[in-house]
C-alpha positions as CSV (number, residue, x, y, z in Angstrom):
1,M,26.0,-17.2,-2.4
2,S,29.3,-18.3,-1.1
3,T,30.9,-16.3,1.5
4,S,34.3,-15.2,-1.0
5,T,31.0,-13.9,-3.0
6,S,29.6,-11.9,-0.4
7,T,33.0,-10.7,0.3
8,F,33.3,-9.3,-3.1
9,C,29.8,-8.0,-2.8
10,I,30.6,-6.1,0.2
11,F,33.7,-4.5,-1.4
12,W,32.1,-3.8,-4.5
13,L,29.5,-1.7,-2.6
14,S,32.0,-0.1,-0.5
15,F,33.9,0.9,-3.9
16,I,30.5,2.4,-5.3
17,L,29.8,4.0,-2.2
18,L,33.2,6.0,-1.7
19,P,32.6,8.5,-4.2
20,L,29.1,9.0,-2.8
21,L,29.9,9.4,0.4
22,S,33.1,11.7,-0.2
23,R,30.5,13.9,-2.2
24,A,28.2,13.6,0.8
25,S,31.0,14.8,2.8
26,S,32.0,17.7,1.1
27,Q,28.4,18.7,0.8
28,T,28.0,18.6,4.4
29,N,31.1,19.8,5.9
30,H,30.0,23.7,6.4
31,P,26.3,23.1,6.2
32,P,24.6,26.5,5.8
33,A,21.9,28.0,7.9
34,S,19.7,27.9,4.8
35,S,16.4,29.0,4.8
36,A,15.3,25.3,4.3
37,N,16.9,24.5,7.7
38,R,15.4,27.5,9.4
39,Q,12.2,26.6,8.1
40,L,12.4,23.1,9.2
41,V,13.4,23.9,12.9
42,T,10.5,26.6,12.9
43,Q,8.2,24.1,11.7
44,I,9.1,21.4,14.2
45,L,9.5,23.5,17.3
46,S,5.8,24.8,16.5
47,Y,4.5,21.4,17.3
48,V,6.3,21.0,20.3
49,N,4.4,21.1,23.8
50,E,7.1,22.4,26.1
51,S,4.9,21.4,29.2
52,A,5.5,17.8,28.6
53,S,8.5,15.7,29.3
54,P,10.2,14.1,26.5
55,C,11.4,11.4,28.9
56,H,8.0,11.0,30.1
57,D,5.8,11.0,26.8
58,Y,7.7,12.0,23.7
59,Y,4.5,12.0,21.7
60,K,3.0,14.7,23.8
61,Y,6.6,16.5,24.2
62,A,7.1,16.2,20.0
63,C,3.7,16.4,18.7
64,G,1.3,18.3,21.5
65,N,0.9,21.1,19.3
66,W,0.2,19.5,15.9
67,A,-3.5,19.2,16.4
68,T,-3.8,22.8,17.4
69,K,-1.7,23.9,14.5
70,H,-3.7,22.1,12.0
71,K,-7.1,22.4,13.4
72,N,-8.3,24.0,10.2
73,D,-6.9,21.7,7.9
74,N,-8.2,18.8,6.3
75,Y,-5.8,16.3,6.7
76,I,-4.6,14.6,10.1
77,E,-0.9,13.6,9.7
78,I,2.1,14.4,7.6
79,I,1.2,12.2,4.8
80,G,-2.1,13.7,4.5
81,L,-0.4,17.1,4.3
82,I,1.9,16.2,1.5
83,D,-1.0,14.4,-0.2
84,H,-2.8,18.0,0.2
85,K,0.3,19.5,-1.7
86,V,-0.1,16.8,-4.1
87,N,-3.5,17.4,-5.0
88,Q,-3.5,21.3,-5.0
89,N,-0.8,21.0,-8.0
90,L,-2.9,18.5,-9.5
91,L,-5.9,20.8,-9.5
92,M,-3.7,23.4,-10.9
93,L,-2.6,21.2,-13.8
94,L,-6.0,20.3,-14.3
95,T,-7.2,23.7,-14.6
96,E,-4.4,24.5,-17.1
97,L,-5.4,21.7,-19.2
98,Q,-9.1,22.7,-19.4
99,Q,-7.7,26.1,-20.8
100,Q,-6.0,24.3,-23.5
101,Q,-8.7,21.9,-24.0
102,Q,-9.3,22.8,-27.6
103,S,-6.0,22.0,-28.2
104,L,-5.4,18.9,-26.6
105,K,-4.8,15.6,-28.7
106,R,-8.1,13.8,-28.9
107,G,-7.4,10.4,-27.3
108,S,-4.1,11.4,-25.6
109,V,-3.2,10.6,-22.0
110,E,-4.0,14.5,-21.0
111,D,-7.3,14.2,-22.6
112,K,-8.5,11.3,-21.0
113,V,-7.4,12.5,-17.5
114,L,-9.2,15.7,-18.1
115,S,-12.4,13.7,-19.4
116,F,-12.8,11.8,-16.3
117,F,-12.1,14.8,-14.0
118,Q,-14.8,16.8,-15.9
119,T,-17.0,13.7,-15.5
120,C,-16.5,13.8,-11.8
121,K,-17.0,17.5,-11.4
122,L,-20.1,17.8,-14.0
123,A,-22.2,14.4,-14.1
124,S,-25.3,14.9,-12.4
125,Q,-25.6,13.1,-8.6
126,S,-28.1,10.7,-10.2
127,T,-25.3,9.0,-12.2
128,R,-23.8,8.4,-8.9
129,L,-26.5,6.6,-7.2
130,S,-26.0,2.8,-6.5
131,R,-29.1,2.0,-8.4
132,H,-27.7,3.5,-11.8
133,Y,-24.5,1.4,-11.2
134,L,-26.6,-1.6,-10.6
135,H,-29.0,-1.0,-13.8
136,L,-25.7,-0.6,-15.8
137,V,-24.0,-3.9,-14.3
138,P,-27.1,-6.5,-13.9
139,P,-26.1,-10.3,-12.9
140,N,-26.3,-11.2,-16.7
141,D,-27.7,-10.1,-19.6
142,Q,-31.2,-12.0,-19.1
143,I,-32.5,-10.4,-15.7
144,P,-31.7,-7.6,-13.5
145,W,-31.0,-7.5,-9.6
146,P,-34.2,-8.9,-7.6
147,Q,-34.8,-5.3,-6.2
148,F,-35.6,-4.0,-9.6
149,K,-37.8,-6.6,-11.4
150,R,-41.1,-5.3,-12.1
151,R,-43.9,-6.2,-9.3
152,S,-46.2,-8.1,-11.4
153,E,-43.4,-10.2,-12.3
154,A,-41.6,-13.2,-10.7
155,W,-37.8,-12.7,-10.3
156,G,-36.2,-14.9,-13.0
157,S,-34.0,-17.1,-10.2
158,S,-33.6,-19.9,-12.8
159,K,-31.6,-17.9,-14.6
160,F,-29.4,-16.7,-12.0
161,Q,-26.0,-18.4,-11.7
162,W,-23.7,-17.1,-8.8
163,M,-20.4,-18.0,-10.2
164,E,-21.2,-16.1,-13.1
165,T,-22.4,-13.2,-11.7
166,L,-19.2,-12.9,-9.3
167,A,-17.2,-13.3,-12.4
168,R,-19.1,-10.3,-14.3
169,L,-18.5,-8.1,-10.9
170,Q,-14.8,-9.2,-11.0
171,R,-14.0,-7.4,-14.1
172,Y,-14.8,-4.3,-11.8
173,G,-12.3,-5.2,-9.0
174,L,-14.9,-7.1,-6.9
175,T,-13.0,-9.8,-5.0
176,N,-13.1,-11.6,-2.0
177,V,-16.9,-12.3,-2.2
178,L,-17.3,-15.8,-1.3
179,F,-14.0,-16.7,-2.4
180,K,-10.9,-14.6,-3.3
181,L,-9.3,-14.9,-7.0
182,D,-6.5,-12.9,-7.6
183,T,-3.3,-12.7,-9.9
184,L,0.0,-12.9,-8.0
185,P,3.5,-14.2,-8.5
186,D,4.1,-17.7,-8.3
187,L,5.4,-18.7,-5.0
188,S,8.2,-20.3,-6.5
189,N,9.0,-18.2,-9.6
190,S,8.3,-14.4,-8.8
191,S,8.7,-13.6,-12.5
192,K,5.6,-15.3,-13.4
193,Y,2.0,-14.5,-12.4
194,I,-0.6,-17.0,-11.8
195,I,-4.1,-17.5,-10.9
196,R,-4.5,-17.8,-6.9
197,I,-8.1,-18.9,-5.4
198,N,-8.3,-18.7,-1.6
199,R,-10.7,-18.2,1.0
200,P,-12.4,-15.0,1.7
201,S,-11.1,-12.6,4.4
202,F,-13.5,-10.7,6.8
203,E,-10.7,-9.0,9.2
204,E,-11.4,-5.6,7.8
205,K,-14.8,-3.7,7.9
206,K,-15.0,-3.3,4.1
207,E,-14.3,-7.2,3.8
208,R,-17.7,-7.5,5.4
209,L,-21.4,-6.3,5.4
210,R,-22.2,-3.7,8.0
211,S,-24.9,-4.2,10.7
212,R,-28.2,-5.8,9.9
213,I,-30.0,-2.2,10.3
214,L,-27.7,-0.8,7.9
215,T,-28.1,-3.7,5.5
216,K,-31.9,-3.1,5.7
217,L,-31.5,0.7,5.2
218,T,-29.2,0.0,2.0
219,L,-31.9,-2.6,0.7
220,R,-34.5,0.3,1.1
221,M,-32.5,3.2,-0.6
222,L,-32.7,0.4,-3.5
223,G,-36.4,-0.1,-3.7
224,T,-36.9,-3.0,-1.7
225,S,-40.1,-2.8,0.6
226,I,-40.2,-2.6,4.4
227,G,-41.0,-6.4,5.0
228,Q,-38.5,-7.7,2.3
229,A,-36.0,-5.8,3.6
230,S,-36.1,-7.3,7.0
231,R,-36.2,-10.6,5.6
232,L,-33.3,-10.1,3.4
233,A,-31.1,-8.2,5.7
234,K,-31.6,-11.2,8.2
235,S,-30.9,-13.9,5.4
236,V,-27.9,-12.1,3.7
237,K,-26.3,-11.7,6.9
238,F,-26.8,-15.6,8.0
239,L,-25.4,-16.3,4.5
240,E,-22.3,-14.2,5.2
241,A,-21.8,-15.7,9.0
242,T,-21.9,-18.8,7.8
243,V,-19.1,-18.6,5.1
244,S,-17.2,-17.0,8.0
245,V,-17.5,-20.0,9.9
246,L,-16.6,-22.3,6.9
247,A,-13.7,-20.2,5.9
248,G,-12.4,-20.5,9.7
249,Q,-12.8,-24.3,10.1
250,S,-11.1,-25.5,6.8
251,D,-8.2,-26.9,8.5
252,E,-6.7,-28.8,5.2
253,C,-5.6,-25.5,3.9
254,N,-2.2,-25.3,2.4
255,E,-0.6,-21.8,2.3
256,A,1.8,-22.8,-0.5
257,G,-1.7,-23.9,-2.3
258,E,-1.7,-27.0,-4.7
259,Y,-1.8,-26.5,-8.5
260,L,-4.9,-27.8,-10.5
261,T,-5.8,-27.6,-13.8
262,L,-9.6,-26.0,-14.3
263,Q,-10.7,-29.6,-15.5
264,E,-9.3,-31.1,-12.1
265,L,-10.8,-28.0,-10.1
266,E,-14.4,-28.7,-11.5
267,V,-14.1,-32.3,-10.8
268,Q,-12.9,-32.3,-7.3
269,I,-14.9,-29.1,-6.2
270,G,-17.6,-28.6,-8.7
271,G,-18.5,-25.2,-10.3
272,Q,-18.0,-23.7,-13.5
273,W,-14.4,-22.1,-13.0
274,R,-13.2,-22.3,-16.9
275,K,-16.4,-20.1,-17.5
276,Y,-15.9,-18.1,-14.7
277,L,-12.2,-17.0,-15.6
278,E,-13.4,-16.8,-19.3
279,I,-15.7,-14.0,-18.2
280,V,-13.0,-12.4,-16.0
281,L,-10.5,-12.8,-18.7
282,G,-12.5,-12.0,-21.6
283,R,-10.9,-14.7,-23.6
284,N,-11.1,-18.5,-24.1
285,V,-9.2,-20.4,-21.6
286,P,-8.2,-24.0,-22.0
287,A,-9.3,-26.7,-19.8
288,D,-5.5,-27.5,-18.6
289,F,-4.9,-23.9,-17.6
290,M,-3.2,-24.1,-14.3
291,V,-4.3,-22.2,-11.2
292,N,-3.0,-22.5,-7.4
293,V,-5.8,-23.4,-4.9
294,E,-4.9,-22.6,-1.1
295,C,-8.0,-24.4,0.3
296,S,-9.9,-26.7,-1.7
297,A,-11.7,-28.1,1.1
298,Y,-13.1,-24.7,1.6
299,L,-14.4,-24.4,-2.0
300,R,-15.9,-27.8,-1.7
301,M,-18.2,-26.6,1.3
302,L,-19.0,-23.2,0.0
303,V,-20.2,-25.1,-3.5
304,D,-22.3,-27.2,-1.4
305,F,-23.6,-24.7,1.1
306,I,-24.6,-22.3,-1.9
307,K,-26.1,-25.1,-4.1
308,P,-29.6,-25.2,-2.1
309,M,-29.6,-21.6,-1.2
310,N,-32.3,-19.2,-1.9
311,R,-31.0,-17.9,-5.2
312,E,-32.7,-14.2,-4.6
313,V,-30.9,-14.3,-1.2
314,V,-27.5,-15.2,-3.1
315,A,-27.9,-12.3,-5.5
316,S,-29.0,-10.0,-3.0
317,Y,-25.8,-10.6,-0.7
318,I,-23.6,-10.3,-4.0
319,M,-25.3,-7.3,-5.0
320,L,-24.7,-5.3,-1.5
321,R,-21.1,-6.6,-1.4
322,F,-20.9,-5.0,-4.6
323,V,-22.5,-1.6,-3.8
324,S,-20.0,-1.6,-0.9
325,H,-17.2,-2.1,-3.1
326,L,-18.2,0.9,-5.3
327,Q,-18.5,3.1,-2.2
328,E,-15.2,2.1,-1.5
329,E,-13.9,2.7,-5.0
330,T,-15.1,6.4,-5.4
331,M,-14.6,9.6,-3.3
332,D,-18.6,10.5,-3.6
333,S,-18.2,14.0,-4.1
334,N,-17.7,16.5,-6.9
335,D,-15.7,19.1,-5.2
336,S,-12.5,19.9,-6.9
337,I,-10.1,18.1,-4.6
338,S,-12.1,15.3,-4.1
339,C,-12.1,15.0,-7.8
340,V,-8.6,15.3,-8.4
341,Q,-8.4,12.5,-5.8
342,D,-10.5,10.4,-8.0
343,V,-8.3,10.8,-10.9
344,R,-5.5,9.8,-8.9
345,R,-7.2,6.5,-7.4
346,N,-8.2,5.4,-11.1
347,M,-5.5,6.8,-13.5
348,E,-2.5,6.8,-11.2
349,L,0.0,5.9,-13.9
350,A,-1.5,8.8,-15.9
351,T,-1.4,11.3,-13.2
352,N,2.3,10.4,-12.2
353,L,3.3,11.2,-15.6
354,L,1.6,14.2,-15.7
355,Y,3.2,15.5,-12.4
356,E,6.3,14.6,-13.0
357,Q,6.4,16.5,-16.7
358,R,4.6,19.7,-14.9
359,F,6.2,19.9,-11.4
360,I,9.4,18.0,-11.7
361,G,11.0,18.0,-15.2
362,P,13.9,16.0,-16.5
363,D,16.6,17.9,-14.7
364,R,15.2,17.9,-11.2
365,R,13.8,14.1,-11.6
366,Q,17.5,13.3,-12.6
367,K,18.8,15.2,-9.3
368,L,16.3,13.8,-7.1
369,Q,17.0,10.1,-8.5
370,T,20.5,10.7,-7.9
371,D,19.8,12.1,-4.0
372,I,17.7,9.2,-3.2
373,L,19.6,6.5,-4.5
374,E,22.6,8.2,-2.4
375,L,20.5,8.0,0.6
376,F,19.6,4.5,0.1
377,E,23.4,3.3,-0.7
378,V,24.5,4.8,2.5
379,L,21.3,2.9,4.2
380,R,22.0,-0.1,2.3
381,K,25.7,0.0,3.7
382,Q,24.6,0.4,7.0
383,V,22.7,-3.0,6.8
384,L,25.4,-4.7,5.5
385,K,27.2,-3.7,8.9
386,K,24.6,-5.0,10.9
387,F,24.8,-8.3,9.0
388,E,28.5,-8.3,9.9
389,T,27.5,-7.7,13.8
390,N,25.1,-10.7,13.5
391,N,23.0,-9.9,16.2
392,L,20.8,-12.8,15.6
393,R,23.7,-15.4,15.3
394,L,23.1,-16.3,11.9
395,A,24.7,-18.9,10.0
396,P,27.2,-18.0,7.3
397,H,24.8,-19.4,4.5
398,E,21.8,-17.4,6.2
399,L,23.7,-14.2,6.2
400,D,24.7,-14.8,2.4
401,M,21.0,-14.9,1.7
402,M,20.4,-11.9,3.5
403,R,23.5,-10.1,1.7
404,A,22.2,-11.2,-1.6
405,K,18.8,-9.6,-1.0
406,L,20.1,-6.5,0.1
407,L,22.2,-6.1,-2.8
408,N,19.5,-6.9,-5.3
409,M,16.9,-4.6,-3.6
410,T,15.9,-1.9,-6.0
411,I,14.2,1.4,-5.7
412,N,11.7,2.9,-8.2
413,I,11.1,6.9,-7.9
414,G,7.4,7.9,-8.8
415,N,6.2,4.4,-9.4
416,M,7.1,4.9,-13.3
417,P,8.9,2.3,-15.7
418,Q,12.6,3.0,-15.8
419,G,14.6,2.9,-19.0
420,V,11.7,3.7,-21.1
421,D,10.1,6.7,-23.2
422,R,7.7,7.2,-20.3
423,A,5.3,9.7,-22.0
424,R,4.9,7.0,-24.9
425,F,4.6,3.9,-22.4
426,V,1.8,5.9,-20.6
427,N,0.1,6.6,-23.9
428,D,0.0,2.9,-24.8
429,F,-0.8,2.0,-21.6
430,Y,-4.3,3.8,-21.7
431,A,-4.5,3.5,-25.7
432,D,-7.7,1.3,-25.8
433,L,-9.3,3.3,-22.9
434,H,-12.6,5.0,-24.0
435,L,-14.7,7.0,-22.1
436,V,-18.2,8.2,-22.5
437,G,-18.4,12.0,-22.2
438,D,-18.8,13.7,-19.0
439,R,-22.3,13.2,-18.0
440,D,-22.5,9.6,-16.8
441,Y,-20.1,9.2,-13.8
442,A,-20.9,5.8,-13.3
443,A,-20.4,4.7,-16.9
444,N,-17.2,6.2,-17.1
445,H,-16.2,5.0,-13.5
446,L,-17.0,1.3,-14.4
447,R,-14.9,1.5,-17.3
448,L,-12.1,2.9,-15.5
449,L,-12.5,-0.2,-12.6
450,E,-13.0,-2.7,-15.5
451,Y,-9.6,-1.3,-17.2
452,R,-7.8,-1.4,-14.3
453,T,-8.8,-4.9,-13.5
454,R,-8.0,-6.1,-17.1
455,R,-4.4,-4.4,-17.1
456,W,-3.8,-6.3,-13.8
457,F,-4.8,-9.7,-15.2
458,D,-2.7,-8.8,-18.3
459,Q,0.4,-9.5,-16.0
460,L,-0.6,-13.3,-16.8
461,D,1.0,-13.1,-20.3
462,R,4.2,-11.3,-19.7
463,P,7.1,-12.2,-17.3
464,L,8.0,-9.6,-14.5
465,N,10.7,-7.3,-15.5
466,V,11.9,-5.1,-12.4
467,S,13.7,-2.6,-14.5
468,A,10.7,-1.9,-16.2
469,Y,8.2,-2.4,-13.6
470,F,5.5,-0.3,-12.2
471,Y,2.7,-1.2,-9.8
472,I,-0.9,-1.4,-10.9
473,S,-2.1,-0.2,-7.5
474,D,-5.3,-0.3,-5.4
475,S,-7.3,2.9,-5.0
476,D,-6.0,3.8,-1.6
477,T,-2.2,3.3,-2.7
478,G,-2.8,5.3,-6.1
479,M,-3.9,8.2,-4.0
480,S,-1.3,8.1,-1.3
481,S,2.3,9.5,-1.2
482,T,3.5,6.8,1.1
483,P,6.6,4.9,0.0
484,Y,6.0,1.0,0.2
485,Y,7.8,-2.3,-0.3
486,M,6.9,-4.9,-2.6
487,L,7.6,-8.1,-1.4
488,R,8.0,-10.2,-4.5
489,Q,9.8,-7.8,-6.3
490,N,12.3,-6.9,-3.7
491,L,11.6,-3.3,-4.8
492,I,10.9,0.0,-2.8
493,I,8.4,2.3,-4.5
494,V,9.0,6.4,-3.6
495,P,5.9,8.4,-4.9
496,Y,6.8,11.7,-6.1
497,G,4.9,13.4,-3.6
498,T,7.0,12.2,-0.7
499,L,10.1,14.1,-2.4
500,Q,8.7,17.8,-1.2
501,P,8.8,19.7,2.1
502,P,8.6,18.8,5.0
503,I,9.8,15.4,4.2
504,F,12.4,16.2,1.8
505,Y,14.2,19.5,1.1
506,Q,17.1,19.0,-1.2
507,D,19.3,21.6,0.0
508,A,18.6,21.0,3.8
509,H,21.2,19.6,6.3
510,D,21.6,16.0,6.2
511,V,20.3,15.4,9.9
512,F,16.8,16.1,8.3
513,K,17.1,13.9,5.4
514,F,18.3,11.0,7.3
515,S,15.7,11.6,10.5
516,L,12.5,11.6,8.4
517,L,13.1,10.3,4.6
518,G,15.7,8.3,5.5
519,F,13.6,6.5,8.5
520,M,10.8,6.2,6.2
521,L,13.1,4.3,3.5
522,S,14.9,2.3,6.5
523,H,11.2,1.1,7.5
524,E,10.8,0.2,4.1
525,L,13.7,-1.6,3.6
526,M,13.7,-3.4,6.6
527,H,10.3,-4.9,5.4
528,G,12.4,-7.4,3.4
529,F,14.1,-8.4,6.5
530,V,11.0,-8.9,9.1
531,S,8.9,-12.0,9.8
532,G,6.9,-11.6,6.8
533,G,9.8,-10.7,4.6
534,I,12.5,-12.8,5.5
535,V,11.1,-15.9,3.8
536,Y,11.1,-14.8,0.4
537,D,14.8,-14.8,-1.5
538,F,16.5,-11.9,-3.4
539,K,14.2,-12.9,-6.2
540,G,11.1,-12.9,-4.5
541,N,10.8,-16.4,-4.2
542,Y,9.6,-18.4,-1.1
543,N,12.7,-19.9,0.5
544,E,12.6,-22.5,3.3
545,M,15.9,-22.0,4.2
546,S,15.3,-18.2,5.0
547,A,11.7,-19.2,6.5
548,G,13.9,-21.3,9.1
549,I,15.2,-18.3,10.5
550,L,12.0,-17.8,12.0
551,L,12.4,-20.5,14.3
552,E,15.7,-20.0,15.4
553,D,16.1,-19.1,19.3
554,E,17.4,-15.7,18.7
555,Y,14.9,-14.6,16.5
556,L,12.2,-16.0,18.6
557,S,13.7,-14.2,21.6
558,A,13.9,-11.1,19.8
559,I,9.9,-11.3,18.8
560,S,8.8,-12.0,22.1
561,C,10.7,-9.0,23.7
562,L,9.3,-6.8,21.0
563,N,5.9,-8.1,21.6
564,R,5.8,-7.4,25.4
565,N,3.2,-4.6,24.3
566,E,0.9,-6.9,22.2
567,T,0.3,-5.9,18.6
568,D,-1.7,-7.3,15.9
569,F,1.1,-5.9,13.6
570,M,4.6,-7.3,14.2
571,D,5.9,-6.9,10.8
572,E,5.5,-3.2,11.2
573,R,6.6,-2.9,14.9
574,E,9.9,-4.7,13.4
575,A,10.4,-2.3,10.6
576,D,9.9,0.7,13.0
577,I,12.5,-0.7,15.7
578,A,14.8,-1.9,13.1
579,G,14.2,1.1,10.8
580,I,15.2,3.6,13.4
581,R,18.5,2.0,14.1
582,L,19.4,1.8,10.7
583,A,18.6,5.4,9.9
584,Y,20.5,7.0,13.1
585,D,23.4,4.9,12.5
586,A,23.7,5.8,8.9
587,F,24.3,9.3,10.2
588,F,25.7,9.0,13.5
589,D,27.9,6.2,13.2
590,S,31.6,6.4,14.4
591,D,32.8,6.3,10.8
592,S,30.2,8.4,9.2
593,K,31.1,10.9,6.7
594,F,28.6,13.6,7.5
595,N,29.2,16.5,9.5
596,Q,27.9,16.2,13.1
597,S,29.2,19.7,14.6
598,Q,26.7,21.7,16.2
599,P,24.9,23.8,13.4
600,A,24.3,27.3,13.5
601,F,20.5,27.6,12.7
602,S,19.6,25.8,16.0
603,T,20.5,25.4,19.7
604,L,19.1,21.9,19.7
605,S,21.7,19.1,19.5
606,L,21.8,17.1,16.3
607,K,20.9,14.2,18.2
608,Q,17.7,16.0,19.4
609,L,17.0,17.4,15.9
610,F,16.9,13.9,14.7
611,F,14.8,12.5,16.8
612,L,12.0,15.5,16.7
613,N,12.1,15.3,13.1
614,M,11.8,11.5,12.8
615,A,8.7,12.2,15.3
616,Q,6.9,14.4,12.5
617,F,6.0,11.0,10.8
618,F,4.1,10.2,13.7
619,C,2.4,13.5,14.7
620,G,-1.1,13.9,13.9
621,D,-4.7,14.5,15.0
622,A,-6.0,10.7,14.3
623,S,-8.0,8.4,16.6
624,P,-6.6,5.0,17.6
625,D,-9.8,3.6,15.5
626,D,-8.7,5.6,12.2
627,F,-5.6,2.8,12.2
628,E,-6.1,-0.5,10.1
629,D,-2.6,-1.8,9.0
630,H,-0.7,-0.5,11.8
631,D,-0.7,0.5,15.6
632,A,-1.7,4.0,16.5
633,D,1.1,6.3,15.7
634,E,1.3,7.3,19.4
635,M,2.0,3.8,20.1
636,R,4.4,3.4,17.5
637,L,6.6,6.3,18.2
638,R,6.7,5.0,21.9
639,Q,7.6,1.4,21.1
640,V,10.4,3.0,18.8
641,L,12.0,5.1,21.4
642,I,11.7,3.0,24.4
643,N,13.8,0.3,22.8
644,F,16.5,2.5,21.5
645,A,19.0,3.7,23.8
646,P,20.6,6.6,21.7
647,F,17.4,8.4,22.5
648,A,17.6,8.2,26.3
649,E,21.1,9.5,25.8
650,A,19.9,12.4,24.1
651,Y,17.4,13.8,26.4
652,G,19.2,12.6,29.6
653,C,16.3,10.2,30.6
654,R,16.8,8.3,33.7
655,Q,16.9,4.5,33.3
656,D,13.9,2.4,34.9
657,R,12.6,6.1,36.4
658,D,11.4,7.8,33.3
659,N,8.6,6.1,30.8
660,M,10.6,6.6,28.1
661,H,13.8,4.7,29.1
662,P,13.0,1.2,30.5
663,G,16.2,-1.0,31.3
664,E,15.3,-3.8,29.0
665,K,15.2,-3.1,25.4
666,C,14.3,-5.2,22.3
667,R,16.1,-5.2,19.2
668,L,16.0,-7.6,15.9
669,W,18.9,-6.7,13.9
């Protein structure tokens, strides 16, 4: 994009924003001391620990009483609180559907959602056991798993083919075992999905076997004898450790990958890759079908390593990883709320539609859409100002790329396709899903896992259309109300659950909207401009010129500063620290159109209210070990605030004398 083009875009955005900001101003000139404002202030102050100093430990001050206030609740932070509300609403909806069951159209989305909910509630516990799943999904059609062979017979090891078995299990969502195969947007053309084959990851606990003792216990529970369980546990742990070493020592890997036909892949590496894909996709695949391979050297070593291995050991390893996968994919309980969560995680698109129809409705949906888009546009305008300030001293062409990405970023509310008849779309999406009564949990759960996997791979056959896009999410994302940014789609998804108190009150003072939901949206928006996101352009394609920004002195200096307190999650820290600056400036900037006079509903200053409400996002009762993709919340809040001078000003903290106000502060944008 040329400089003249970017200037036009800024003019265009300002033109669009002018009526929005004027309307925002008219709404906030005289903010009423509404019940929403009083309720928010009362709740925020109930968490404050007055014995703590905000300048010494703001987390202890702002969140010190959170755990006590919620000691009898089954959630540990604010997203858990709003998910609890969503689950309660969905339980009410499902109860209503049960009462209307006789009149429900057979095969409708409502009928299928209710059917799985009732399966979760009514099926016997025996149908949830791992043994039952494994009987339903054997290694192939000729042999059972080794643990289920008859004692008087030898297991048919000659009939076991490890790639065939992995392909059968990938149909139920199992991946990242021995290798990782997925459908992803092409690195250079995000509108096109491709098959990508990669090394396995072992970083997260769920990506590897548990201890040898627990592995042995699992084998015993599946019917393996004591002696055999001990030997097998040792052997499968050795297999996994060796694979992990092979994956770590492959130096010939290329992040962009190489494009190979299946025929070329089989010639260079060995293995029946064409048959593998035919099983996964459920259709014939030509020999010239193209895949992207990140690390062919690793795959060659893997095939050579597996070839002489004891087949019973290989089969048992794959089986154990499949059992772990199934345990991750179910709530493992038939209480009502767990079954609601099970429906959410397995049928997200359906529950999104039913939630929208029952608890939001078309008028409120339109109002929410308008409100959130207005908030988003104000944030976007503030990012444009930061590009103009150019703290990173980017070249004009680099700034043009950043502006193009920002101006093409979109937001999806509810993770629903836009511009279509939603009810018809969702009914068509689930049209060929067929559940089997309500008495066999594993049978229906497997059908849902297989259905979701098939729909995921269906993306190979259609180009990406952002306007009609929805994310076929993983289970954890499907039952969470946390907003998230899609790197390759340049899109922020805001679940419906986010748009409720205490995160969002439509009639609350704007300081509350910007400090909490505004911060959350700012965090996600800035994911497009942090180390892991900046390398993709406005279409979601990898861009070498954008990637070059990461190597420039100003950027490297900013990252080095941010990592003084080392983190494994630098992208998240960058988004946090850029996000607070963005949300704060959007409300308090000198040309802000929002009313900044002292409100009648609180004696706290607006700036103190801003920081206290923002802190609600981090308040909770989780232990540091509960966090997998972020630093602990206490650490995150501290890093956000010690690097932001307006916080110290709001509380009168003393530079270099108070913990929350070090003299050196880090920033990115």
